[in-house]
Structure formats: C-alpha cells, structure tokens
LODREN-519817 format. One record per atom (N, C-alpha, C): x, y negated, z negated; residue in three letters. Coordinates in Angstrom, 3 decimals, always signed. Atoms other than C-alpha are relative to their C-alpha. Layout:
BEGIN
u  v  w  res
X  Y  Z  ALA
...
***
This chain:
BEGIN
u  v  w  res
+0.687  -0.102  +1.273  TYR
-57.862  -121.122  +50.041  TYR
+0.998  +0.015  -1.160  TYR
-0.958  -0.090  +1.100  PHE
-54.856  -120.216  +47.903  PHE
+0.795  -1.288  -0.170  PHE
-0.652  +1.304  +0.112  THR
-53.184  -123.524  +48.699  THR
-0.882  -0.950  -0.792  THR
+0.927  +0.845  +0.755  GLN
-56.299  -125.304  +47.420  GLN
-0.016  +0.403  -1.473  GLN
-0.044  -0.452  +1.392  LEU
-56.243  -123.155  +44.269  LEU
+1.250  -0.521  -0.694  LEU
-1.276  +0.403  +0.586  THR
-52.578  -123.897  +43.622  THR
+0.096  -1.508  -0.167  THR
-0.056  +1.460  +0.056  ASP
-52.956  -127.605  +44.359  ASP
-1.055  -0.614  -0.910  ASP
+1.063  +0.517  +0.852  GLY
-56.019  -127.930  +42.102  GLY
-1.068  -0.740  +0.769  GLY
+0.938  +0.722  -0.862  ALA
-58.223  -129.046  +44.995  ALA
-1.447  +0.460  -0.149  ALA
+1.398  -0.430  +0.168  CYS
-61.326  -127.134  +43.896  CYS
-0.402  -0.128  -1.469  CYS
+0.492  +0.156  +1.367  GLN
-63.466  -127.797  +40.830  GLN
-0.448  +1.331  -0.594  GLN
+0.390  -1.345  +0.422  ILE
-64.912  -124.297  +40.632  ILE
+0.519  +0.954  +1.058  ILE
-0.550  -0.948  -0.960  CYS
-63.149  -121.369  +42.216  CYS
-0.091  +1.410  -0.568  CYS
+0.023  -1.402  +0.394  ARG
-63.195  -117.624  +42.151  ARG
+1.357  +0.601  +0.329  ARG
-1.231  -0.733  -0.259  SER
-60.059  -115.591  +41.778  SER
+0.024  +1.210  -0.919  SER
-0.099  -1.210  +0.805  GLY
-59.106  -112.245  +40.368  GLY
+1.447  +0.278  -0.363  GLY
-1.341  -0.328  +0.473  TRP
-56.149  -110.781  +38.569  TRP
-0.002  +1.435  -0.462  TRP
-0.188  -1.365  +0.468  PHE
-54.915  -107.284  +37.980  PHE
+1.350  +0.036  -0.687  PHE
-1.226  +0.023  +0.794  ALA
-52.288  -106.731  +35.321  ALA
+1.140  +0.752  +0.673  ALA
-1.215  -0.689  -0.431  ASP
-48.775  -105.931  +36.483  ASP
+0.478  +0.918  -1.119  ASP
-0.389  -0.734  +1.199  TYR
-48.121  -104.724  +32.942  TYR
-1.174  -0.073  -0.970  TYR
+1.136  +0.031  +0.937  PRO
-50.678  -103.781  +30.281  PRO
+0.342  -0.756  -1.287  PRO
-0.351  +0.824  +1.153  THR
-49.756  -106.661  +27.972  THR
-0.871  -1.249  -0.036  THR
+0.688  +1.284  +0.139  TYR
-51.454  -109.751  +26.598  TYR
+0.679  -1.049  +0.874  TYR
-0.763  +1.054  -0.655  ASP
-48.678  -111.851  +28.080  ASP
-0.257  -0.065  +1.496  ASP
+0.226  -0.030  -1.441  ASN
-49.405  -110.753  +31.630  ASN
-1.249  -0.783  +0.390  ASN
+1.186  +0.822  -0.237  PHE
-52.720  -112.570  +31.316  PHE
+0.185  -1.396  -0.594  PHE
+0.005  +1.272  +0.721  MET
-52.200  -115.301  +28.731  MET
+1.028  -0.992  +0.542  MET
-1.018  +0.917  -0.517  TYR
-48.937  -116.749  +30.036  TYR
-0.209  -0.267  +1.491  TYR
+0.064  +0.152  -1.460  ASP
-49.314  -116.107  +33.757  ASP
-1.224  -0.769  +0.485  ASP
+1.241  +0.615  -0.477  LEU
-52.896  -117.345  +34.021  LEU
-0.379  -1.297  -0.702  LEU
+0.531  +1.130  +0.765  PHE
-53.340  -119.986  +31.311  PHE
+1.039  -0.916  -0.643  PHE
-1.028  +0.868  +0.587  HIS
-50.021  -121.388  +30.034  HIS
+0.231  -1.185  +0.937  HIS
-0.186  +1.191  -0.846  SER
-49.350  -124.933  +31.249  SER
+1.229  +0.124  +0.905  SER
-1.145  -0.233  -0.886  ASP
-45.991  -123.752  +32.670  ASP
-0.420  +0.667  +1.305  ASP
+0.474  -0.712  -1.195  SER
-48.057  -121.739  +35.179  SER
-0.885  -0.856  +0.898  SER
+0.736  +0.910  -0.890  ILE
-49.856  -124.795  +36.614  ILE
+0.817  -0.152  +1.282  ILE
-0.695  -0.017  -1.276  GLY
-49.002  -124.780  +40.303  GLY
+0.379  +1.414  +0.410  GLY
-0.208  -1.418  -0.281  GLY
-48.675  -121.007  +40.088  GLY
-1.334  +0.703  -0.107  GLY
+1.241  -0.762  +0.159  ASN
-51.374  -118.660  +38.834  ASN
-1.016  -0.644  -0.939  ASN
+0.946  +0.723  +0.852  ASN
-52.994  -121.152  +36.426  ASN
-0.842  -0.908  +0.901  ASN
+0.787  +0.735  -0.998  HIS
-55.525  -122.183  +39.079  HIS
-0.956  -1.009  -0.614  HIS
+0.887  +0.944  +0.662  GLY
-57.801  -123.890  +36.579  GLY
+0.736  -1.171  -0.623  GLY
-0.855  +1.053  +0.538  ARG
-54.875  -126.086  +35.498  ARG
-0.252  -0.216  -1.490  ARG
+0.238  +0.050  +1.446  TYR
-55.657  -125.256  +31.883  TYR
+1.264  -0.479  -0.698  TYR
-1.142  +0.574  +0.700  ASN
-53.430  -127.239  +29.527  ASN
-0.408  -0.335  -1.423  ASN
+0.241  +0.261  +1.409  ASN
-53.541  -127.090  +25.745  ASN
+1.297  +0.310  -0.745  ASN
-1.276  -0.224  +0.686  PRO
-50.304  -127.561  +23.749  PRO
-0.092  +1.006  -1.153  PRO
+0.151  -0.960  +1.097  GLU
-51.674  -125.567  +20.781  GLU
-0.039  +1.432  +0.549  GLU
+0.048  -1.308  -0.665  PHE
-52.505  -122.625  +23.077  PHE
+1.402  +0.394  +0.464  PHE
-1.350  -0.273  -0.504  ASP
-49.070  -122.879  +24.744  ASP
+0.938  +0.402  -1.131  ASP
-0.877  -0.283  +1.130  ASP
-47.329  -122.902  +21.359  ASP
-0.240  +1.412  -0.540  ASP
+0.311  -1.349  +0.486  LEU
-49.149  -119.756  +20.195  LEU
+0.505  +1.066  +0.969  LEU
-0.473  -0.964  -1.003  VAL
-48.357  -117.945  +23.459  VAL
+1.529  +0.061  -0.007  VAL
-1.465  +0.017  +0.059  ASP
-44.701  -119.044  +23.280  ASP
+0.511  +0.758  -1.225  ASP
-0.384  -0.732  +1.209  GLN
-44.463  -117.767  +19.700  GLN
-0.193  +1.501  +0.194  GLN
+0.308  -1.419  -0.210  ALA
-46.090  -114.479  +20.691  ALA
+1.012  +0.642  +0.944  ALA
-0.973  -0.543  -0.961  LYS
-43.685  -114.022  +23.641  LYS
+1.330  +0.337  -0.671  LYS
-1.295  -0.222  +0.646  SER
-40.685  -114.245  +21.324  SER
-0.104  +0.856  -1.264  SER
+0.207  -0.818  +1.201  GLU
-42.205  -112.213  +18.469  GLU
+0.404  +1.448  +0.276  GLU
-0.447  -1.384  -0.190  THR
-40.534  -108.816  +18.053  THR
-0.938  +1.013  -0.642  THR
+0.974  -0.890  +0.636  ASP
-43.271  -107.347  +15.841  ASP
-1.283  -0.005  +0.834  ASP
+1.147  -0.090  -0.916  ALA
-46.050  -106.116  +18.148  ALA
-1.307  -0.412  -0.668  ALA
+1.238  +0.358  +0.695  GLU
-48.784  -106.532  +15.529  GLU
-0.089  -1.510  -0.211  GLU
-0.024  +1.457  +0.192  ALA
-47.743  -110.114  +14.745  ALA
-0.215  -0.718  +1.336  ALA
+0.198  +0.599  -1.328  ALA
-47.543  -110.920  +18.470  ALA
-1.456  +0.111  +0.417  ALA
+1.410  -0.189  -0.337  GLY
-51.027  -109.465  +18.976  GLY
-0.890  -0.997  -0.713  GLY
+0.802  +0.969  +0.759  GLU
-52.419  -111.704  +16.248  GLU
+0.158  -1.407  +0.584  GLU
-0.217  +1.311  -0.620  LEU
-50.843  -114.793  +17.855  LEU
-0.760  -0.107  +1.321  LEU
+0.758  +0.000  -1.261  TYR
-52.328  -113.842  +21.235  TYR
-1.503  -0.085  -0.260  TYR
+1.438  +0.080  +0.331  ARG
-55.745  -113.340  +19.596  ARG
-0.389  -1.424  -0.399  ARG
+0.271  +1.393  +0.365  GLN
-55.532  -116.829  +18.085  GLN
-0.045  -0.883  +1.254  GLN
-0.015  +0.769  -1.253  ALA
-54.627  -118.260  +21.504  ALA
-1.262  +0.286  +0.804  ALA
+1.208  -0.380  -0.741  GLU
-57.516  -116.334  +23.069  GLU
-1.243  -0.677  -0.574  GLU
+1.131  +0.694  +0.627  GLN
-59.947  -117.853  +20.559  GLN
-0.069  -1.452  +0.468  GLN
-0.036  +1.381  -0.497  ILE
-58.832  -121.325  +21.623  ILE
-0.472  -0.045  +1.450  ILE
+0.321  -0.033  -1.429  LEU
-59.083  -120.444  +25.321  LEU
-1.480  +0.239  +0.254  LEU
+1.372  -0.409  -0.300  LEU
-62.520  -118.825  +25.178  LEU
-1.069  -0.664  -0.853  LEU
+1.037  +0.500  +0.913  ASN
-64.308  -120.317  +22.161  ASN
+0.068  -1.492  -0.281  ASN
-0.117  +1.432  +0.280  GLU
-62.949  -123.823  +21.705  GLU
+0.032  -0.827  +1.287  GLU
-0.171  +0.779  -1.231  ASP
-61.897  -125.035  +25.149  ASP
-0.852  +0.497  +1.161  ASP
+0.643  -0.659  -1.143  VAL
-63.780  -122.649  +27.449  VAL
+0.859  -0.257  +1.246  VAL
-0.954  +0.184  -1.082  GLY
-60.702  -122.672  +29.673  GLY
-0.221  +0.915  +1.184  GLY
+0.331  -0.932  -1.076  VAL
-62.101  -119.835  +31.749  VAL
-1.374  +0.588  -0.310  VAL
+1.300  -0.655  +0.173  ILE
-65.506  -118.288  +32.302  ILE
+0.022  +1.292  +0.813  ILE
+0.014  -1.266  -0.742  PRO
-65.248  -114.598  +33.193  PRO
-1.418  +0.303  +0.482  PRO
+1.340  -0.252  -0.545  VAL
-68.170  -113.843  +35.516  VAL
-0.152  +1.396  +0.582  VAL
+0.120  -1.370  -0.491  ASN
-67.340  -110.403  +36.831  ASN
+1.224  +0.805  -0.391  ASN
-1.085  -0.913  +0.335  TRP
-65.181  -107.388  +36.184  TRP
+0.099  +1.015  +1.113  TRP
-0.189  -0.985  -1.056  TYR
-63.706  -105.223  +38.893  TYR
-0.013  +1.389  -0.620  TYR
+0.134  -1.353  +0.504  ASN
-64.627  -101.625  +38.346  ASN
+0.416  +0.970  +1.093  ASN
-0.415  -1.003  -0.973  GLY
-62.864  -98.807  +40.120  GLY
-0.734  +1.299  -0.261  GLY
+0.727  -1.258  +0.135  ASP
-65.214  -95.894  +40.589  ASP
+0.577  +1.003  +0.981  ASP
-0.573  -1.039  -0.835  TYR
-63.781  -92.663  +41.921  TYR
-0.881  +1.234  -0.062  TYR
+0.764  -1.238  -0.085  VAL
-65.679  -89.617  +43.085  VAL
+0.946  +1.059  +0.545  VAL
-0.868  -1.077  -0.466  TYR
-63.783  -86.376  +43.395  TYR
-0.565  +1.339  -0.446  TYR
+0.434  -1.362  +0.287  ASN
-64.324  -82.629  +43.308  ASN
+0.805  +0.525  -1.182  ASN
-0.665  -0.458  +1.214  GLY
-63.507  -81.492  +39.768  GLY
+0.528  +1.417  +0.078  GLY
-0.527  -1.352  -0.191  ASP
-62.943  -77.941  +40.996  ASP
+1.358  -0.034  +0.700  ASP
-1.254  +0.102  -0.765  LYS
-60.104  -79.101  +43.245  LYS
+1.000  -0.972  -0.643  LYS
-0.858  +0.985  +0.665  ILE
-58.753  -82.111  +41.320  ILE
-0.023  +0.327  -1.487  ILE
-0.029  -0.421  +1.404  THR
-57.611  -80.913  +37.908  THR
+0.763  -0.962  -0.894  THR
-0.702  +1.006  +0.786  ASN
-55.516  -83.867  +36.798  ASN
-0.129  -1.329  +0.733  ASN
+0.242  +1.307  -0.612  PHE
-56.430  -87.517  +37.475  PHE
+0.302  -1.080  -1.042  PHE
-0.346  +0.911  +1.100  PRO
-54.489  -89.684  +34.965  PRO
-0.082  -1.473  +0.395  PRO
+0.064  +1.451  -0.163  GLN
-55.176  -93.414  +34.599  GLN
+0.530  -0.646  -1.270  GLN
-0.451  +0.720  +1.183  ASN
-53.497  -95.898  +32.296  ASN
-1.128  -0.908  -0.498  ASN
+1.085  +0.815  +0.567  PRO
-55.523  -98.326  +30.113  PRO
-0.551  -1.098  +0.906  PRO
+0.520  +1.026  -0.906  VAL
-55.830  -100.911  +32.914  VAL
-0.510  +0.597  +1.305  VAL
+0.632  -0.657  -1.134  GLY
-57.078  -98.329  +35.412  GLY
+0.907  +0.388  +1.152  GLY
-0.919  -0.391  -1.068  ILE
-53.951  -97.703  +37.462  ILE
+0.136  +1.518  -0.005  ILE
-0.073  -1.454  -0.119  ILE
-53.916  -94.132  +38.734  ILE
+1.445  +0.416  +0.249  ILE
-1.340  -0.562  -0.201  ALA
-50.682  -92.163  +38.440  ALA
-0.098  +1.044  +1.106  ALA
+0.218  -0.885  -1.147  TRP
-50.971  -90.700  +41.940  TRP
+1.018  +1.131  +0.059  TRP
-1.015  -1.053  -0.034  ASP
-47.740  -88.752  +41.545  ASP
-0.307  +1.133  -0.974  ASP
+0.360  -1.022  +0.979  GLN
-49.388  -86.804  +38.703  GLN
-1.357  +0.650  +0.282  GLN
+1.288  -0.594  -0.361  VAL
-52.709  -86.001  +40.397  VAL
+0.255  +1.424  +0.496  VAL
-0.149  -1.404  -0.381  THR
-53.094  -82.231  +40.758  THR
-1.173  +0.418  +0.874  THR
+1.018  -0.466  -0.939  VAL
-54.958  -80.820  +43.752  VAL
+0.237  +1.487  +0.235  VAL
-0.117  -1.435  -0.275  SER
-55.645  -77.105  +44.039  SER
-0.739  +0.330  +1.285  SER
+0.627  -0.361  -1.279  SER
-56.623  -75.323  +47.219  SER
-1.199  +0.901  -0.175  SER
***
C-alpha cells in the first residue's frame, strides 16, 4: 500500500499524519511541498506559488511573519487548489481515575508527557 502511495499509483487514498513537531512546516513542507513528491506528498500536489510561500516561511526568522506566509500557502492548498480533503481527525480519548492520576500533561498536538504523569497510591 505504501509503495502505491509513494509511486502515485492510487487516485484516491487514505493516509494519516501525526506531527513530529508542533509546527506549520511539519505539515506544509513534509506533506504538500513538491520536494516531498515520492516521500510523504502522496497526493503529488505541485504548485510553485505554494512551494515559494512555504520556502519563504521556512527561512523566515520572525515567527509571526512565517505564520502569515504559511496561512497564505494554506489558503492556496485548501481554497484554491483543493490539494487535500481532510475527511477525519484522529482523536485520542483517555479515561483515568482523577483521584489517582493528578497530573496528565499533553502538548498542543496531543502528545502525552508520560514522564510527568503523577500517579498516587
């Protein structure tokens, strides 16, 4: 299946992605930049204007300016080209005893800091 995704052998495919880092770039470059065709850009999306905005954002040192460039690229991807159609969102639901678990930290993308979870007896 993954060989077919990488080779572009399917017209419609399902795949998922979980951020390695909580950044725009971890999604925009890795999944949609034309340099990622043959890698994680399974839809083989290719738009030079999108690529240029993402490249500018990657080299921008001002976080707010980089965010604006990524937002412009996202508008092209989702509203002009429809380069991807998100159909589902993975949701991690956890059930635990609040009397015993007193610390359960998660970062913005849902990764649990297991080394910081506090369990009382």
